[in-house]
MMTF fields as JSON, N, C-alpha, C and O atoms, coordinates in Angstrom:
{
  "mmtfVersion": "1.0.0",
  "mmtfProducer": "UNKNOWN",
  "numBonds": 491,
  "numAtoms": 492,
  "numGroups": 123,
  "numChains": 1,
  "numModels": 1,
  "chainsPerModel": [1],
  "groupsPerChain": [123],
  "chainIdList": ["A"],
  "bondAtomList": [4, 2, 8, 6, 12, 10, 16, 14, 20, 18, 24, 22, 28, 26, 32, 30, 36, 34, 40, 38, 44, 42, 48, 46, 52, 50, 56, 54, 60, 58, 64, 62, 68, 66, 72, 70, 76, 74, 80, 78, 84, 82, 88, 86, 92, 90, 96, 94, 100, 98, 104, 102, 108, 106, 112, 110, 116, 114, 120, 118, 124, 122, 128, 126, 132, 130, 136, 134, 140, 138, 144, 142, 148, 146, 152, 150, 156, 154, 160, 158, 164, 162, 168, 166, 172, 170, 176, 174, 180, 178, 184, 182, 188, 186, 192, 190, 196, 194, 200, 198, 204, 202, 208, 206, 212, 210, 216, 214, 220, 218, 224, 222, 228, 226, 232, 230, 236, 234, 240, 238, 244, 242, 248, 246, 252, 250, 256, 254, 260, 258, 264, 262, 268, 266, 272, 270, 276, 274, 280, 278, 284, 282, 288, 286, 292, 290, 296, 294, 300, 298, 304, 302, 308, 306, 312, 310, 316, 314, 320, 318, 324, 322, 328, 326, 332, 330, 336, 334, 340, 338, 344, 342, 348, 346, 352, 350, 356, 354, 360, 358, 364, 362, 368, 366, 372, 370, 376, 374, 380, 378, 384, 382, 388, 386, 392, 390, 396, 394, 400, 398, 404, 402, 408, 406, 412, 410, 416, 414, 420, 418, 424, 422, 428, 426, 432, 430, 436, 434, 440, 438, 444, 442, 448, 446, 452, 450, 456, 454, 460, 458, 464, 462, 468, 466, 472, 470, 476, 474, 480, 478, 484, 482, 488, 486],
  "bondOrderList": [1, 1, 1, 1, 1, 1, 1, 1, 1, 1, 1, 1, 1, 1, 1, 1, 1, 1, 1, 1, 1, 1, 1, 1, 1, 1, 1, 1, 1, 1, 1, 1, 1, 1, 1, 1, 1, 1, 1, 1, 1, 1, 1, 1, 1, 1, 1, 1, 1, 1, 1, 1, 1, 1, 1, 1, 1, 1, 1, 1, 1, 1, 1, 1, 1, 1, 1, 1, 1, 1, 1, 1, 1, 1, 1, 1, 1, 1, 1, 1, 1, 1, 1, 1, 1, 1, 1, 1, 1, 1, 1, 1, 1, 1, 1, 1, 1, 1, 1, 1, 1, 1, 1, 1, 1, 1, 1, 1, 1, 1, 1, 1, 1, 1, 1, 1, 1, 1, 1, 1, 1, 1],
  "groupList": [{"groupName": "UNK", "atomNameList": ["N", "CA", "C", "O"], "elementList": ["N", "C", "C", "O"], "formalChargeList": [0, 0, 0, 0], "bondAtomList": [1, 0, 2, 1, 3, 2], "bondOrderList": [1, 1, 2], "singleLetterCode": "X", "chemCompType": "L-PEPTIDE LINKING"}],
  "groupTypeList": [0, 0, 0, 0, 0, 0, 0, 0, 0, 0, 0, 0, 0, 0, 0, 0, 0, 0, 0, 0, 0, 0, 0, 0, 0, 0, 0, 0, 0, 0, 0, 0, 0, 0, 0, 0, 0, 0, 0, 0, 0, 0, 0, 0, 0, 0, 0, 0, 0, 0, 0, 0, 0, 0, 0, 0, 0, 0, 0, 0, 0, 0, 0, 0, 0, 0, 0, 0, 0, 0, 0, 0, 0, 0, 0, 0, 0, 0, 0, 0, 0, 0, 0, 0, 0, 0, 0, 0, 0, 0, 0, 0, 0, 0, 0, 0, 0, 0, 0, 0, 0, 0, 0, 0, 0, 0, 0, 0, 0, 0, 0, 0, 0, 0, 0, 0, 0, 0, 0, 0, 0, 0, 0],
  "groupIdList": [1, 2, 3, 4, 5, 6, 7, 8, 9, 10, 11, 12, 13, 14, 15, 16, 17, 18, 19, 20, 21, 22, 23, 24, 25, 26, 27, 28, 29, 30, 31, 32, 33, 34, 35, 36, 37, 38, 39, 40, 41, 42, 43, 44, 45, 46, 47, 48, 49, 50, 51, 52, 53, 54, 55, 56, 57, 58, 59, 60, 61, 62, 63, 64, 65, 66, 67, 68, 69, 70, 71, 72, 73, 74, 75, 76, 77, 78, 79, 80, 81, 82, 83, 84, 85, 86, 87, 88, 89, 90, 91, 92, 93, 94, 95, 96, 97, 98, 99, 100, 101, 102, 103, 104, 105, 106, 107, 108, 109, 110, 111, 112, 113, 114, 115, 116, 117, 118, 119, 120, 121, 122, 123],
  "secStructList": [7, 7, 7, 1, 1, 7, 6, 6, 7, 7, 6, 2, 2, 2, 2, 2, 2, 2, 2, 2, 2, 2, 2, 2, 2, 2, 2, 0, 0, 0, 0, 0, 1, 7, 7, 7, 1, 7, 7, 7, 4, 4, 4, 1, 7, 6, 6, 7, 7, 7, 7, 3, 3, 3, 3, 3, 3, 3, 7, 4, 4, 4, 7, 3, 3, 3, 7, 6, 6, 1, 7, 3, 3, 3, 3, 3, 3, 3, 7, 6, 6, 7, 7, 3, 3, 3, 3, 3, 3, 1, 1, 7, 7, 7, 4, 4, 4, 4, 4, 7, 1, 3, 3, 3, 3, 3, 3, 3, 3, 3, 6, 6, 3, 3, 3, 3, 3, 3, 3, 3, 3, 7, 7],
  "xCoordList": [50.884, 49.567, 48.907, 48.932, 48.316, 47.691, 46.276, 45.524, 45.939, 44.606, 43.59, 43.876, 42.398, 41.338, 40.814, 40.627, 40.581, 40.095, 41.164, 41.493, 41.692, 42.691, 41.99, 40.775, 42.794, 42.221, 41.464, 40.454, 41.925, 41.282, 40.198, 39.718, 39.798, 38.801, 37.454, 37.003, 36.833, 35.536, 34.515, 34.829, 33.328, 32.336, 31.825, 30.991, 32.306, 31.864, 32.321, 31.774, 33.306, 33.751, 32.668, 32.709, 31.718, 30.609, 29.38, 28.494, 29.32, 28.144, 28.02, 26.935, 29.082, 29.011, 28.562, 27.655, 29.15, 28.655, 27.192, 26.451, 26.774, 25.385, 24.428, 23.373, 24.791, 23.962, 23.918, 22.861, 25.048, 25.11, 24.205, 23.477, 24.244, 23.382, 21.911, 21.08, 21.582, 20.196, 19.703, 18.569, 20.532, 20.153, 19.932, 18.961, 20.819, 20.669, 19.386, 18.681, 19.074, 17.848, 16.601, 15.654, 16.594, 15.445, 15.261, 14.137, 16.341, 16.251, 15.724, 14.863, 16.223, 15.77, 14.278, 13.53, 13.841, 12.447, 11.494, 10.302, 11.985, 11.139, 11.001, 9.908, 12.085, 12.073, 12.177, 11.653, 12.832, 13.141, 12.45, 12.463, 11.864, 11.231, 10.004, 9.27, 9.771, 8.598, 7.305, 7.22, 6.312, 5.032, 3.916, 4.162, 2.699, 1.549, 0.807, -0.248, 1.339, 0.722, 0.795, 1.811, -0.287, -0.327, 0.613, 0.774, 1.228, 2.125, 1.42, 0.214, 2.186, 1.637, 2.405, 3.635, 1.668, 2.298, 2.92, 3.665, 2.627, 3.196, 4.714, 5.383, 5.269, 6.725, 7.427, 8.639, 6.673, 7.263, 7.349, 6.424, 8.472, 8.671, 8.257, 8.758, 7.344, 6.864, 7.992, 8.633, 8.23, 9.278, 10.618, 11.529, 10.766, 12.032, 12.114, 11.105, 13.291, 13.484, 13.969, 14.44, 13.86, 14.318, 13.197, 12.11, 13.452, 12.451, 12.347, 13.354, 11.106, 10.828, 9.718, 8.926, 9.662, 8.592, 7.433, 7.624, 6.217, 5.021, 3.965, 3.79, 3.265, 2.134, 0.861, 0.661, -0.002, -1.235, -2.384, -2.177, -3.604, -4.814, -5.31, -5.353, -5.687, -6.235, -7.624, -8.453, -7.886, -9.208, -9.977, -9.928, -10.684, -11.396, -12.575, -13.009, -13.103, -14.241, -13.844, -14.699, -12.571, -12.101, -11.851, -11.705, -11.8, -11.603, -10.144, -9.254, -9.924, -8.585, -8.575, -9.461, -7.574, -7.434, -6.721, -5.681, -7.288, -6.719, -6.401, -6.996, -5.447, -5.11, -6.028, -6.95, -5.781, -6.625, -6.607, -7.554, -5.547, -5.441, -6.049, -6.054, -6.558, -7.153, -6.171, -6.541, -4.924, -3.919, -4.091, -4.366, -3.928, -4.036, -2.822, -1.682, -3.074, -1.967, -1.861, -0.804, -2.955, -2.902, -4.068, -5.062, -3.922, -4.973, -4.815, -3.83, -5.784, -5.783, -5.607, -6.081, -4.916, -4.66, -4.953, -5.02, -5.127, -5.336, -4.271, -3.953, -3.712, -2.753, -3.495, -4.725, -2.768, -3.405, -4.22, -5.075, -3.961, -4.712, -5.82, -6.386, -6.135, -7.131, -6.803, -7.705, -5.521, -5.082, -5.104, -4.469, -5.85, -6.005, -4.963, -4.808, -4.243, -3.169, -3.289, -3.583, -3.058, -3.032, -1.642, -0.635, -1.595, -0.332, -0.172, -1.069, 0.989, 1.365, 2.679, 3.36, 3.026, 4.261, 4.893, 4.199, 6.23, 6.945, 6.883, 6.984, 6.718, 6.586, 5.099, 4.242, 4.802, 3.399, 2.849, 3.522, 1.626, 0.981, 0.278, -0.5, 0.542, -0.063, -1.587, -2.098, -2.314, -3.782, -4.318, -5.458, -3.509, -3.932, -4.155, -4.742, -3.694, -3.837, -5.319, -5.683, -6.167, -7.603, -8.237, -9.268, -7.644, -8.175, -7.453, -7.828, -6.433, -5.624, -6.314, -7.168, -5.932, -6.43, -5.309, -5.475, -4.167, -3.016, -1.823, -1.547, -1.114, 0.079, 1.228, 1.026, 2.436, 3.639, 4.156, 4.362, 4.361, 4.867, 6.28, 6.585, 7.136, 8.473, 8.519, 8.427, 8.659, 8.663, 8.768, 9.242, 8.314, 8.425, 7.242, 6.522, 7.056, 5.947, 6.353, 7.486, 5.407, 5.507, 4.235, 3.194, 4.307, 3.096, 2.158, 2.531, 0.941, -0.023, -0.08, -0.947, 0.826, 0.851, 2.062, 3.093, 1.919, 3.002, 3.47, 2.663, 4.758, 5.334, 6.027, 7.01, 5.499, 6.006, 6.993, 6.723, 8.135, 9.112, 8.86, 9.225, 8.22, 7.923, 6.613, 6.381, 5.764, 4.483, 4.413, 4.524, 4.225, 4.141, 2.799, 2.434, 2.066, 0.775, 1.029, 1.688, 0.496, 0.664, -0.567, -0.452, -1.746, -2.986, -4.07, -5.198],
  "yCoordList": [-44.633, -44.067, -44.658, -45.869, -43.777, -44.203, -44.714, -44.132, -45.806, -46.374, -45.543, -45.052, -45.398, -44.646, -45.406, -44.828, -46.693, -47.516, -48.543, -49.408, -48.44, -49.414, -50.666, -50.692, -51.7, -52.981, -52.866, -53.545, -52.033, -51.902, -50.835, -50.496, -50.294, -49.219, -49.744, -50.812, -48.972, -49.367, -48.282, -47.097, -48.645, -47.642, -46.769, -45.892, -46.991, -46.154, -44.71, -43.82, -44.466, -43.095, -42.274, -41.044, -42.931, -42.242, -42.136, -41.322, -42.939, -42.949, -41.644, -41.065, -41.168, -39.935, -38.74, -38.026, -38.487, -37.355, -37.525, -36.543, -38.753, -38.985, -38.699, -38.097, -39.126, -38.863, -37.364, -36.828, -36.69, -35.247, -34.493, -33.587, -34.853, -34.218, -34.484, -33.585, -35.695, -36.032, -35.213, -34.733, -35.048, -34.265, -32.801, -32.188, -32.246, -30.849, -30.683, -29.688, -31.639, -31.564, -31.613, -30.859, -32.488, -32.587, -31.284, -30.801, -30.716, -29.45, -28.344, -27.569, -28.262, -27.214, -27.345, -26.376, -28.546, -28.708, -28.654, -28.408, -28.877, -28.795, -27.361, -26.947, -26.605, -25.293, -24.101, -23.033, -24.246, -23.079, -23.034, -21.985, -24.101, -24.11, -23.204, -23.17, -22.469, -21.6, -22.406, -23.535, -21.818, -22.477, -21.448, -20.247, -21.912, -21.009, -20.974, -20.347, -21.632, -21.648, -20.251, -19.567, -19.835, -18.505, -18.411, -19.368, -17.248, -16.992, -16.225, -15.988, -15.84, -15.137, -13.845, -13.827, -12.767, -11.489, -11.475, -10.553, -12.478, -12.522, -12.699, -12.42, -13.159, -13.31, -11.971, -11.875, -10.937, -9.641, -8.772, -8.723, -8.09, -7.143, -5.763, -5.285, -5.129, -3.812, -2.793, -2.681, -2.061, -1.042, -1.543, -0.743, -2.859, -3.389, -3.13, -3.199, -2.839, -2.526, -3.734, -3.579, -4.919, -6.131, -6.655, -6.965, -6.756, -7.262, -8.774, -9.48, -9.261, -10.69, -11.021, -10.153, -12.279, -12.754, -13.278, -13.863, -13.06, -13.636, -13.814, -12.948, -14.944, -15.186, -14.814, -15.224, -14.035, -13.569, -13.617, -13.703, -13.559, -13.546, -12.112, -11.387, -11.698, -10.364, -10.283, -11.168, -9.234, -8.997, -8.073, -6.85, -8.671, -7.884, -7.128, -6.121, -7.607, -6.92, -5.551, -4.678, -5.353, -4.066, -3.057, -1.863, -3.528, -2.626, -2.243, -2.716, -1.379, -0.921, 0.6, 1.247, 1.171, 2.627, 3.068, 2.516, 4.076, 4.538, 6.026, 6.769, 6.446, 7.867, 8.558, 7.934, 9.835, 10.613, 10.063, 10.281, 9.359, 8.788, 7.394, 6.808, 6.858, 5.525, 4.403, 3.233, 4.723, 3.699, 3.218, 4.01, 1.922, 1.356, 1.802, 1.612, 2.397, 2.834, 1.995, 1.954, 1.323, 0.414, -0.56, -0.316, -1.67, -2.681, -3.432, -3.246, -4.281, -5.008, -6.501, -7.043, -7.15, -8.582, -9.26, -8.611, -10.583, -11.407, -12.49, -13.095, -12.738, -13.833, -15.095, -15.116, -16.142, -17.418, -17.341, -18.193, -16.323, -16.135, -15.1, -14.642, -14.729, -13.706, -12.337, -11.561, -12.043, -10.71, -9.83, -10.142, -8.717, -7.808, -6.703, -6.06, -6.485, -5.488, -4.711, -5.282, -3.402, -2.574, -2.655, -2.562, -2.83, -2.938, -1.709, -1.354, -1.065, 0.027, -0.359, -1.287, 0.367, 0.061, 1.335, 2.283, 1.35, 2.478, 2.393, 3.409, 1.182, 0.952, 1.003, 0.946, 1.11, 1.084, -0.327, -1.315, -0.403, -1.691, -2.098, -1.318, -3.313, -3.719, -3.812, -4.293, -3.361, -3.422, -4.855, -5.072, -5.841, -7.246, -7.742, -8.804, -6.985, -7.372, -7.465, -8.222, -6.701, -6.704, -8.054, -8.396, -8.829, -10.143, -11.281, -12.442, -10.973, -12.004, -12.504, -11.825, -13.695, -14.269, -14.326, -13.872, -14.887, -15.006, -14.307, -14.479, -13.512, -12.815, -13.056, -13.322, -12.955, -13.011, -11.583, -10.892, -11.156, -9.816, -9.911, -10.787, -9.013, -8.865, -7.467, -6.481, -7.38, -6.064, -6.168, -7.169, -5.106, -5.044, -4.282, -3.578, -4.439, -3.805, -2.422, -2.206, -1.499, -0.183, -0.015, 0.345, -0.272, -0.234, -1.34, -2.513, -0.978, -1.959, -2.048, -2.732, -1.371, -1.38, -2.145, -2.218, -2.715, -3.455, -2.672, -2.331, -2.382, -1.696, -2.737, -3.354, -2.921, -3.957, -3.37, -2.35, -4.017, -3.653, -4.409, -3.954, -5.589, -6.425, -7.158, -7.673, -7.197, -7.897, -8.879, -8.49, -10.166, -11.207, -11.911, -12.378, -11.992, -12.684, -14.184, -14.634, -14.961, -16.412, -17.128, -18.167, -16.572, -17.251, -16.221, -16.574],
  "zCoordList": [-30.339, -30.176, -28.933, -28.713, -28.128, -26.879, -27.147, -27.929, -26.486, -26.655, -25.87, -24.778, -26.453, -25.791, -24.578, -23.507, -24.752, -23.662, -23.322, -24.134, -22.135, -21.711, -21.203, -21.012, -20.991, -20.582, -19.262, -19.075, -18.356, -17.05, -17.007, -15.925, -18.167, -18.195, -17.732, -18.144, -16.876, -16.324, -16.689, -16.577, -17.114, -17.518, -16.377, -16.603, -15.161, -14.04, -14.191, -13.54, -15.031, -15.25, -15.95, -15.918, -16.57, -17.223, -16.327, -16.587, -15.29, -14.422, -13.64, -13.602, -13.024, -12.233, -13.07, -12.643, -14.24, -15.045, -15.47, -15.53, -15.763, -16.163, -15.005, -15.205, -13.807, -12.626, -12.342, -12.008, -12.472, -12.241, -13.219, -12.813, -14.486, -15.491, -15.167, -15.3, -14.748, -14.409, -13.216, -13.226, -12.199, -11.017, -11.391, -10.949, -12.193, -12.629, -13.442, -13.278, -14.313, -15.118, -14.24, -14.466, -13.244, -12.338, -11.567, -11.434, -11.062, -10.326, -11.229, -10.814, -12.447, -13.367, -13.657, -13.522, -14.055, -14.45, -13.263, -13.45, -12.054, -10.875, -10.374, -9.987, -10.376, -9.738, -10.683, -10.367, -11.825, -12.641, -14.0, -14.645, -14.446, -15.768, -15.761, -14.774, -16.848, -16.92, -16.808, -17.29, -16.172, -15.974, -16.085, -15.977, -16.301, -16.357, -15.024, -14.922, -14.011, -12.69, -12.074, -12.192, -11.418, -10.816, -9.622, -8.865, -9.466, -8.349, -7.243, -7.306, -6.228, -5.072, -4.822, -4.853, -4.574, -4.268, -2.868, -2.538, -2.049, -0.702, -0.732, 0.263, -1.86, -1.993, -2.177, -1.985, -2.548, -2.867, -1.625, -0.814, -1.493, -0.406, -0.901, -1.918, -0.182, -0.589, -0.48, 0.565, -1.541, -1.539, -2.034, -2.244, -2.229, -2.736, -4.234, -4.935, -4.715, -6.134, -6.932, -8.059, -6.368, -7.044, -7.935, -7.446, -9.239, -10.175, -10.068, -10.022, -10.029, -9.963, -10.946, -11.314, -11.37, -12.253, -11.43, -10.364, -11.941, -11.329, -12.413, -13.27, -12.366, -13.263, -12.522, -11.379, -13.174, -12.546, -13.55, -14.761, -13.007, -13.835, -13.949, -12.955, -15.164, -15.399, -14.765, -14.982, -13.987, -13.403, -14.347, -14.213, -15.296, -16.309, -15.717, -16.276, -14.582, -13.968, -13.415, -13.266, -13.112, -12.585, -13.696, -13.433, -14.93, -16.059, -16.256, -15.549, -17.23, -17.59, -17.549, -18.107, -16.888, -16.852, -18.119, -18.48, -18.798, -20.069, -20.0, -19.219, -20.836, -20.919, -21.933, -22.459, -22.205, -23.117, -24.543, -25.298, -24.917, -26.265, -26.375, -27.458, -25.277, -25.287, -25.032, -25.133, -24.702, -24.393, -22.959, -22.058, -22.755, -21.406, -20.595, -21.019, -19.424, -18.565, -17.293, -16.663, -16.911, -15.77, -15.847, -16.53, -15.128, -15.069, -13.76, -13.046, -13.443, -12.182, -12.431, -13.43, -11.503, -11.608, -10.28, -9.236, -10.336, -9.147, -9.107, -10.131, -7.908, -7.77, -7.351, -7.355, -6.99, -6.65, -5.364, -5.12, -4.535, -3.291, -3.45, -2.457, -4.687, -5.017, -4.434, -4.12, -4.29, -3.88, -5.126, -6.134, -5.038, -6.18, -6.097, -5.059, -7.207, -7.257, -8.565, -9.615, -8.487, -9.69, -10.31, -9.609, -11.638, -12.371, -13.253, -14.018, -13.135, -14.031, -14.691, -14.255, -15.749, -16.453, -16.973, -17.341, -17.0, -17.592, -19.113, -19.802, -19.634, -21.074, -21.43, -20.548, -22.715, -23.13, -22.941, -23.234, -22.451, -22.215, -23.509, -24.057, -24.006, -25.282, -25.168, -24.156, -26.184, -26.132, -26.098, -25.688, -26.526, -26.499, -25.076, -24.873, -24.1, -22.696, -22.317, -21.417, -22.999, -22.706, -23.025, -22.446, -23.936, -24.302, -23.594, -23.757, -22.821, -22.158, -20.897, -20.327, -20.474, -19.229, -18.194, -17.062, -18.593, -17.687, -18.318, -19.505, -17.51, -17.985, -17.019, -15.834, -17.553, -16.726, -16.599, -17.596, -15.361, -15.095, -14.55, -13.741, -14.994, -14.427, -13.846, -14.577, -12.534, -11.902, -10.396, -9.858, -9.71, -8.258, -7.672, -8.381, -6.36, -5.653, -5.151, -4.721, -5.217, -4.58, -3.777, -4.328, -2.476, -1.663, -2.112, -2.099, -2.512, -2.991, -4.499, -5.042, -5.19, -6.654, -7.162, -6.494, -8.357, -8.989, -10.202, -11.067, -10.279, -11.431, -12.298, -11.887, -13.506, -14.406, -15.394, -16.028, -15.521, -16.537, -17.825, -18.909, -17.693, -18.862, -18.604, -17.51, -19.618, -19.534, -20.699, -21.861, -20.368, -21.391, -21.275, -20.196, -22.371, -22.371, -22.493, -23.429, -21.532, -21.541, -22.08, -22.729, -21.811, -22.214, -22.429, -22.774]
}
């Protein structure tokens, strides 16, 4: 039977994997972890069909556009630079959006409008 730890075994064989895991964790929590911090629409290319996430503040002073049935069909948001953008969605927009402050949008820009594929209420 082979011994797990030989006489010349050095614990340095565990140091490299531990450092690698620590570096990956720092990168994830610094750059990729979800946050409630507001994003900027300047990162979006107008006319590009690539969906991206952005956190924005609901502009309640602009109101909500509704259809004949009273369902919300579009609303306005502000990014961290106070850029105002109209948001529309192919899916139905939840009525709870009227009480929200910050939402996460997944979508893309079309001119000056944002088309959201997914809307998540954060606050």
